[in-house]
LUMNURO-591796 format. One record per residue: residue number from 1; residue in three letters; x, y, z of N, C-alpha, C in turn. Coordinates in Angstrom, 1 decimal, always signed. Layout:
<sites>
{site NUM ALA {X Y Z} {X Y Z} {X Y Z}} ...
</sites>
This chain:
<sites>
{site 1 MET {+25.8 -14.1 +12.6} {+25.2 -13.4 +11.4} {+25.1 -11.8 +11.0}} {site 2 ASN {+25.3 -11.7 +9.3} {+25.6 -10.6 +9.0} {+24.2 -9.4 +9.0}} {site 3 PRO {+24.5 -8.6 +10.0} {+23.6 -7.6 +10.0} {+22.8 -6.9 +8.8}} {site 4 ILE {+23.3 -6.8 +7.5} {+22.5 -6.4 +6.5} {+21.7 -7.4 +6.0}} {site 5 ARG {+21.9 -8.8 +6.5} {+20.9 -9.8 +6.0} {+19.5 -9.6 +7.1}} {site 6 THR {+19.6 -9.3 +8.4} {+18.9 -9.4 +9.6} {+18.0 -8.1 +8.7}} {site 7 ILE {+18.4 -7.2 +8.2} {+17.7 -6.3 +7.8} {+16.6 -6.3 +6.9}} {site 8 ARG {+17.6 -6.9 +5.9} {+17.0 -7.2 +4.9} {+15.8 -8.3 +4.9}} {site 9 ARG {+15.7 -9.4 +5.5} {+15.0 -10.1 +5.9} {+13.7 -9.4 +6.5}} {site 10 LEU {+13.7 -8.1 +8.0} {+12.7 -7.8 +8.3} {+12.3 -6.4 +7.4}} {site 11 ALA {+13.2 -6.4 +6.4} {+12.1 -5.7 +5.5} {+11.6 -6.2 +4.1}} {site 12 CYS {+11.9 -7.6 +4.0} {+10.9 -8.2 +3.8} {+9.6 -8.7 +4.1}} {site 13 ILE {+10.0 -9.1 +5.3} {+8.8 -9.1 +6.2} {+7.8 -8.5 +6.3}} {site 14 LEU {+8.3 -6.9 +6.6} {+7.4 -5.8 +6.8} {+6.5 -5.5 +5.4}} {site 15 THR {+7.2 -5.6 +4.0} {+6.9 -5.3 +2.8} {+5.7 -6.6 +2.8}} {site 16 GLY {+6.2 -7.6 +3.0} {+4.9 -8.8 +2.8} {+3.7 -8.2 +3.8}} {site 17 LEU {+4.3 -7.7 +4.9} {+2.3 -7.5 +6.1} {+1.7 -6.2 +5.2}} {site 18 ALA {+2.7 -5.5 +5.0} {+2.0 -4.0 +4.3} {+1.7 -4.5 +3.0}} {site 19 ALA {+1.9 -5.4 +2.4} {+0.9 -5.5 +1.2} {-0.3 -6.4 +1.6}} {site 20 THR {-0.2 -7.4 +2.4} {-1.2 -7.5 +3.0} {-2.5 -6.8 +3.2}} {site 21 LEU {-2.1 -5.9 +4.0} {-2.8 -5.1 +4.8} {-3.3 -4.0 +3.5}} {site 22 ALA {-2.5 -3.8 +2.9} {-3.3 -2.9 +1.4} {-4.0 -3.6 +0.6}} {site 23 ALA {-4.1 -5.3 +0.4} {-5.3 -5.5 -0.3} {-6.1 -6.2 +0.5}} {site 24 ALA {-6.2 -6.0 +1.8} {-7.5 -5.9 +3.1} {-7.7 -5.0 +2.8}} {site 25 VAL {-7.1 -3.6 +3.1} {-7.9 -2.6 +2.7} {-8.8 -2.1 +1.6}} {site 26 MET {-8.1 -2.3 +0.5} {-8.7 -2.1 -0.9} {-9.8 -3.0 -1.0}} {site 27 GLY {-9.8 -4.1 -0.4} {-11.2 -5.2 -0.8} {-12.1 -4.7 -0.3}} {site 28 ALA {-11.5 -4.0 +1.2} {-12.8 -4.0 +2.1} {-14.0 -2.7 +1.6}} {site 29 PRO {-13.9 -2.0 +1.0} {-14.9 -0.9 +0.7} {-16.2 -1.5 -0.7}} {site 30 ALA {-15.3 -2.2 -1.3} {-16.0 -3.4 -2.1} {-17.4 -4.2 -1.0}} {site 31 ALA {-16.6 -4.7 -0.2} {-17.9 -5.6 +0.2} {-19.0 -4.5 +1.1}} {site 32 PHE {-18.6 -3.8 +1.4} {-19.4 -3.1 +2.3} {-20.1 -2.1 +1.5}} {site 33 ALA {-20.4 -1.9 -0.1} {-21.0 -0.6 -0.8} {-22.1 -0.7 -1.1}} {site 34 ALA {-22.9 -2.1 -1.4} {-24.2 -2.0 -1.3} {-24.8 -2.8 -0.1}} {site 35 PRO {-25.7 -1.7 +0.8} {-26.4 -1.3 +1.8} {-27.8 -2.3 +1.8}} {site 36 ARG {-28.1 -2.9 +2.5} {-29.0 -4.0 +2.4} {-30.2 -2.8 +3.1}} {site 37 PRO {-31.6 -3.0 +2.1} {-32.5 -2.3 +2.4} {-33.5 -2.6 +3.7}} {site 38 ILE {-34.2 -1.1 +4.5} {-34.8 -1.6 +5.5} {-36.0 -1.8 +5.2}} {site 39 THR {-36.8 -2.4 +6.0} {-38.0 -2.9 +5.8} {-38.5 -2.0 +6.8}} {site 40 PRO {-40.1 -2.1 +6.6} {-41.1 -0.7 +7.2} {-41.1 -1.1 +8.6}} {site 41 TYR {-40.2 -2.4 +9.2} {-40.3 -2.9 +10.5} {-38.7 -2.8 +11.2}} {site 42 GLY {-38.1 -2.2 +10.5} {-36.1 -1.5 +10.6} {-35.8 -2.7 +10.7}} {site 43 VAL {-36.0 -3.7 +10.0} {-35.2 -5.1 +10.0} {-34.6 -5.3 +8.4}} {site 44 PRO {-33.5 -5.1 +8.2} {-32.5 -5.1 +7.2} {-33.2 -6.6 +6.5}} {site 45 SER {-33.8 -6.5 +4.9} {-34.3 -7.7 +3.9} {-32.8 -7.9 +3.0}} {site 46 ARG {-33.3 -9.3 +2.7} {-32.4 -9.5 +2.1} {-33.1 -9.8 +0.7}} {site 47 TYR {-34.9 -10.1 +0.5} {-35.3 -10.0 -0.7} {-35.9 -9.0 -1.3}} {site 48 GLU {-35.7 -8.1 -0.9} {-36.1 -6.3 -1.2} {-35.1 -6.0 -2.0}} {site 49 PRO {-35.4 -5.4 -3.3} {-34.5 -5.0 -4.5} {-33.2 -4.0 -3.8}} {site 50 VAL {-31.7 -3.9 -3.8} {-30.9 -3.1 -3.3} {-31.7 -1.6 -4.2}} {site 51 LEU {-31.3 -0.4 -2.9} {-31.6 +0.6 -3.5} {-29.9 +1.5 -3.5}} {site 52 VAL {-30.3 +1.8 -5.0} {-28.7 +2.4 -4.8} {-28.3 +4.0 -4.8}} {site 53 PRO {-27.3 +4.0 -4.1} {-26.9 +5.5 -3.3} {-27.0 +6.4 -4.3}} {site 54 HIS {-26.8 +7.7 -4.0} {-26.6 +8.8 -4.5} {-25.0 +8.7 -4.5}} {site 55 THR {-24.6 +9.2 -5.6} {-22.9 +9.5 -5.9} {-22.7 +10.8 -5.5}} {site 56 PHE {-21.6 +11.4 -5.7} {-21.5 +13.0 -5.8} {-20.3 +13.3 -7.4}} {site 57 PRO {-20.3 +13.8 -8.0} {-19.4 +13.8 -8.6} {-18.1 +13.8 -8.4}} {site 58 ALA {-17.8 +14.5 -7.4} {-16.5 +14.8 -6.8} {-15.6 +13.4 -6.4}} {site 59 TYR {-16.4 +12.4 -6.4} {-16.3 +11.0 -6.2} {-16.1 +10.3 -7.3}} {site 60 THR {-16.8 +10.6 -8.2} {-16.4 +9.5 -9.7} {-15.4 +10.4 -10.7}} {site 61 GLN {-14.7 +11.2 -10.5} {-14.0 +12.4 -11.2} {-12.5 +11.4 -10.9}} {site 62 GLY {-12.0 +10.4 -10.1} {-10.8 +10.5 -9.8} {-9.9 +11.3 -9.2}} {site 63 PRO {-8.3 +11.0 -9.0} {-7.8 +12.0 -8.3} {-7.5 +13.5 -9.0}} {site 64 GLY {-6.9 +14.1 -8.3} {-6.8 +15.6 -9.0} {-5.7 +15.5 -9.4}} {site 65 GLY {-4.8 +16.5 -10.1} {-3.4 +16.6 -10.8} {-2.6 +16.8 -9.4}} {site 66 TRP {-2.7 +17.2 -8.5} {-2.0 +17.3 -7.7} {-1.6 +15.9 -6.8}} {site 67 GLN {-2.9 +15.0 -6.7} {-2.6 +13.9 -5.9} {-1.6 +12.8 -6.9}} {site 68 ILE {-1.9 +13.1 -7.9} {-1.1 +12.2 -9.0} {+0.1 +12.7 -8.7}} {site 69 THR {+0.7 +14.5 -8.9} {+1.8 +14.6 -8.8} {+2.5 +14.1 -7.1}} {site 70 LEU {+1.9 +14.4 -6.3} {+2.4 +13.9 -4.8} {+3.0 +12.1 -5.3}} {site 71 ILE {+2.0 +11.4 -5.4} {+2.1 +9.9 -5.8} {+3.7 +10.0 -6.3}} {site 72 ALA {+3.8 +10.7 -7.6} {+4.6 +10.3 -8.5} {+6.2 +10.7 -7.5}} {site 73 VAL {+6.2 +11.9 -6.8} {+7.1 +12.4 -6.2} {+7.3 +11.0 -4.9}} {site 74 GLY {+6.3 +11.0 -4.4} {+6.6 +10.4 -2.9} {+7.2 +8.8 -3.8}} {site 75 ALA {+6.7 +8.4 -4.7} {+8.0 +7.2 -5.6} {+9.1 +7.4 -6.0}} {site 76 ALA {+9.6 +8.3 -6.1} {+10.4 +9.0 -6.9} {+11.1 +8.6 -5.8}} {site 77 ILE {+11.2 +9.2 -4.2} {+12.2 +9.4 -3.6} {+11.8 +8.3 -2.5}} {site 78 LEU {+11.2 +7.7 -2.9} {+11.7 +6.0 -2.4} {+12.5 +5.5 -2.9}} {site 79 ALA {+12.2 +5.4 -4.6} {+13.2 +4.7 -5.1} {+14.5 +5.4 -4.9}} {site 80 ALA {+14.6 +6.5 -4.7} {+16.3 +7.0 -4.9} {+16.6 +6.3 -3.4}} {site 81 ILE {+16.1 +6.3 -2.3} {+16.1 +5.6 -1.0} {+16.4 +4.2 -1.3}} {site 82 VAL {+15.9 +3.7 -1.7} {+15.7 +1.9 -1.9} {+17.0 +1.9 -2.5}} {site 83 ALA {+17.6 +2.7 -4.1} {+19.0 +2.8 -4.7} {+20.3 +2.9 -3.8}} {site 84 VAL {+19.9 +4.3 -2.8} {+21.5 +4.3 -2.0} {+21.4 +2.9 -1.1}} {site 85 LEU {+20.1 +2.6 -0.4} {+20.6 +1.8 +0.3} {+21.0 +0.5 -0.4}} {site 86 LEU {+20.7 +0.2 -1.4} {+21.5 -1.4 -2.1} {+22.6 -1.0 -2.6}} {site 87 GLN {+22.9 +0.4 -3.0} {+24.6 +0.4 -3.2} {+25.2 +0.7 -2.2}} {site 88 ARG {+25.2 +1.2 -0.9} {+26.1 +0.8 +0.4} {+25.8 -0.4 +0.9}} {site 89 ALA {+25.0 -1.3 +0.7} {+25.1 -2.8 +1.0} {+26.2 -3.2 +0.1}} {site 90 GLU {+26.0 -3.1 -1.1} {+26.6 -3.6 -2.3} {+28.1 -3.3 -2.0}} {site 91 ALA {+28.1 -1.9 -1.8} {+29.8 -1.9 -1.3} {+30.1 -2.2 -0.2}} {site 92 ALA {+29.4 -2.1 +0.9} {+29.9 -2.9 +2.4} {+30.3 -4.4 +2.0}} {site 93 ARG {+29.2 -5.2 +1.5} {+30.1 -6.2 +0.7} {+31.1 -6.6 +0.3}} {site 94 SER {+31.5 -5.6 -1.1} {+32.6 -6.0 -2.0} {+33.7 -5.4 -1.2}} {site 95 HIS {+33.6 -4.1 +0.1} {+34.9 -3.8 +0.5} {+35.5 -4.9 +0.8}} {site 96 ARG {+37.5 -4.6 +0.5} {+38.0 -5.6 +1.6} {+39.4 -4.9 +1.8}} {site 97 PRO {+39.2 -5.1 +2.8} {+40.8 -4.5 +3.6} {+42.0 -4.6 +3.1}} {site 98 ALA {+43.1 -3.2 +3.0} {+44.2 -3.1 +2.2} {+45.3 -4.0 +3.5}} {site 99 THR {+45.8 -5.1 +2.8} {+46.9 -6.2 +3.6} {+48.3 -5.3 +3.8}} {site 100 ALA {+48.8 -5.7 +5.0} {+50.1 -5.1 +5.4} {+51.3 -5.7 +4.3}} {site 101 ALA {+51.8 -5.3 +3.9} {+52.8 -5.2 +3.0} {+54.1 -5.7 +3.2}} 
</sites>
């Protein structure tokens, strides 16, 4: 079996696992965002109204400029690496050795 195919399949599997993990991590905070209120006896109750926690302004303003720049630079570096690897894989596949005359 061609080693490039093995690497490509491994990369696809790892990408799928990473996407699944990212989706699970992104959905988890929403599930734990609403705390259940505590009754005077110390037992959580589902019949009392939910208390809204105080949010700080730093959490509601979104990412800063340096974070957006860091994400853009990381994406550009990743795209360059992928482009080089794809170009090398294509060059290795299309290379034909010279024949003896």
